[in-house]
C-alpha positions as CSV (number, residue, x, y, z in Angstrom):
1,X,15.0,-1.9,-11.1
2,X,14.4,-5.4,-12.6
3,X,13.0,-7.8,-10.0
4,X,12.4,-5.2,-7.3
5,X,8.7,-5.0,-7.8
6,X,7.7,-8.6,-7.2
7,X,6.5,-10.1,-4.0
8,X,4.2,-12.5,-2.2
9,X,1.9,-13.0,0.7
10,X,3.1,-14.7,3.9
11,X,2.2,-18.2,2.8
12,X,3.4,-17.7,-0.8
13,X,0.2,-18.8,-2.5
14,X,-0.4,-15.3,-3.7
15,X,2.4,-13.7,-5.8
16,X,2.7,-10.6,-7.9
17,X,5.0,-8.7,-10.2
18,X,4.9,-5.2,-11.6
19,X,6.2,-4.4,-15.1
20,X,6.2,-0.6,-14.4
21,X,8.2,1.8,-12.4
22,X,7.1,2.8,-9.0
23,X,5.5,6.3,-9.0
24,X,6.0,7.1,-5.3
25,X,6.7,5.3,-2.0
26,X,4.3,6.5,0.7
27,X,3.8,6.2,4.4
28,X,0.1,6.4,5.3
29,X,-1.1,7.3,8.8
30,X,-4.8,6.9,8.2
31,X,-6.9,5.0,10.8
32,X,-7.8,2.3,8.3
33,X,-4.2,1.5,7.5
34,X,-3.4,1.5,11.2
35,X,-6.1,-1.1,11.7
36,X,-5.3,-3.2,8.7
37,X,-1.6,-3.4,9.5
38,X,-2.0,-3.6,13.3
39,X,0.7,-0.9,13.4
40,X,1.1,2.9,13.5
41,X,1.2,3.2,9.7
42,X,1.4,1.5,6.4
43,X,4.2,1.7,3.8
44,X,3.2,1.3,0.2
45,X,4.4,1.7,-3.3
46,X,2.1,3.3,-5.9
47,X,2.3,1.8,-9.4
48,X,0.2,2.0,-12.6
49,X,-2.6,-0.5,-12.1
50,X,-2.2,-1.9,-15.7
51,X,1.4,-3.0,-14.9
52,X,0.5,-5.0,-11.8
53,X,0.0,-8.8,-12.3
54,X,-1.3,-10.9,-9.4
55,X,-1.2,-14.7,-9.5
56,X,-2.5,-17.4,-7.3
57,X,-5.8,-18.8,-6.2
58,X,-6.2,-17.1,-2.8
59,X,-6.8,-13.5,-3.8
60,X,-9.8,-12.1,-1.9
61,X,-11.1,-8.5,-1.6
62,X,-12.6,-6.7,1.3
63,X,-14.3,-3.4,0.4
64,X,-14.2,-0.5,2.9
65,X,-15.1,3.1,2.9
66,X,-12.2,5.0,4.3
67,X,-12.8,6.4,7.8
68,X,-10.6,9.4,7.0
69,X,-11.2,9.7,3.2
70,X,-14.8,8.7,2.7
71,X,-13.7,6.9,-0.5
72,X,-14.1,3.2,-1.4
73,X,-11.0,1.0,-1.0
74,X,-10.7,-2.5,-2.4
75,X,-8.3,-4.1,0.0
76,X,-6.9,-7.3,-1.6
77,X,-5.4,-10.0,0.5
78,X,-4.6,-13.7,0.7
79,X,-7.5,-15.6,1.9
80,X,-5.2,-18.4,3.2
81,X,-2.8,-16.4,5.4
82,X,-4.5,-13.0,5.6
83,X,-1.6,-10.9,4.3
84,X,-2.7,-7.6,2.8
85,X,-1.1,-7.2,-0.6
86,X,-2.7,-4.5,-2.7
87,X,-5.2,-1.7,-2.3
88,X,-7.2,-0.2,-5.2
89,X,-8.5,3.4,-4.8
90,X,-11.9,4.3,-6.1
91,X,-10.9,7.9,-6.7
92,X,-7.7,6.9,-8.6
93,X,-8.6,3.7,-10.6
94,X,-5.5,3.9,-12.8
95,X,-3.3,3.2,-9.7
96,X,-2.5,0.2,-7.5
97,X,-1.1,0.4,-4.1
98,X,1.3,-2.4,-3.2
99,X,1.9,-3.1,0.5
100,X,5.7,-2.7,0.8
101,X,6.1,-5.4,3.4
102,X,5.1,-8.0,0.8
103,X,7.9,-7.1,-1.6
104,X,10.6,-9.7,-2.1
105,X,13.2,-7.0,-1.8
106,X,12.1,-3.9,0.1
107,X,15.7,-2.7,0.8
108,X,15.5,0.0,-1.9
109,X,12.4,1.7,-0.4
110,X,12.8,5.4,0.5
111,X,9.4,7.0,1.3
112,X,9.1,10.5,0.0
113,X,5.5,11.2,0.9
114,X,3.5,10.9,4.2
115,X,-0.3,11.1,4.0
116,X,-3.0,11.4,6.5
117,X,-0.5,13.0,8.9
118,X,-3.5,14.4,11.0
119,X,-4.0,10.7,12.1
120,X,-0.3,10.1,12.8
121,X,0.7,8.9,16.2
122,X,2.2,11.8,18.2
123,X,5.2,9.8,19.2
124,X,6.2,9.1,15.6
125,X,8.8,11.5,14.1
126,X,8.3,12.8,10.6
127,X,10.5,11.1,7.9
128,X,13.4,13.3,7.0
129,X,13.0,15.1,3.6
130,X,9.5,13.7,3.0
131,X,6.5,15.8,1.9
132,X,3.8,15.6,4.6
133,X,0.1,16.0,3.8
134,X,-2.7,16.3,6.3
135,X,-5.0,14.3,4.0
136,X,-4.6,11.6,1.3
137,X,-2.7,11.2,-2.0
138,X,-2.6,14.3,-4.3
139,X,-4.7,14.0,-7.5
């Protein structure tokens, strides 16, 4: 898996690498992820927070309270190009959520979990063989 968990923002001024193994790859259908991505969902890789290393001088954080979850989210992004890169979850501080579109090589991704399916767009088919939750990540 070496080299698969590294990535960058759109302009390249913000980079990251993760020394740990991914815990799960998730598709999130919550309203906040839809708004942040400008799409119907967000795909992310959950990793142990201590294994994630972010570099560059453009890291910014926008704190939200989830419209669906009611929990605080630290949404980290590049202040130069605006790319969302990482989200930190108040209720699971030991985890980091890497936005999959920022990975240098996302070809290995295979989501196995869909969350906030109650907010999923009705025209979007479920992912085959994925576990679907009406609400957020399991504890």
